[in-house]
N, C-alpha and C positions, 0 to 999 in steps of 0.2 A: 505495499498499501505507499504510495505513494503522497505527499499530501496536498497536489492539485486533484488529483483526487477526493482528498475532503473536501479542499475547495469546492470545487463541483459539488460535492452529497449539502457540505454546509447551504440551505434557502436562502434564510435570512440573517448569515455573513453571524452569528453569534459568535463563533468558533468552534460550537461542538457542532459533529453530528449527532442529533435522537434519532431512537428507534424509526420512527416516522419519517428520519429524510437518509435513510441510508436502503426502507424496502423501495420511497419512490422513488430511486435514486437503480437501483440495479432492480426495479420493474420495470421500467423507460429501458432502458437497456435491453432486457430479458425482450422487449417488447421491438424494439429497435434488429436483434436479430433470430428471430423468428419469421421475417421476409411472408412466407406465407404465411400468417394465421392461422399455425393446425394449431394452438393455445401447446407447444412440446417439443420443443429441437434434440434430431439428435446430432451423433457423431460432431460431419464435420460445422456441421453449424456452430455449438460450442466450444470449439476450438476452433474458428476462425482465427486467422492470425491481424489478420486488418482491424477485425471487429472486437479482437479483447485488447491491439493497440491504445482502439476507442475507449475502449471503455475505462482502462488499466492505462489512462498514459502513465509515458514512460520520463525522467526526468531525470535527465544529466546532474555525475555526482553526487549522487543521494543512497543509500547502503541504507540496509533495511534496518531496520531498526528509525530511520533518522539519522 
């Protein structure tokens, strides 16, 4: 998890991610990944590299744990 992902999830900009903000962010990403609108993802949809980079953008020079 990168700081940019937290910023994207933190919709009310209070510096914290609530459960609701987390679920809304991940739900929106699921909806984007589910291009065929089947309500489920197959392996190739779930592991699509371009989509994963969009969902969890890479921030250079940041290591795990901040």
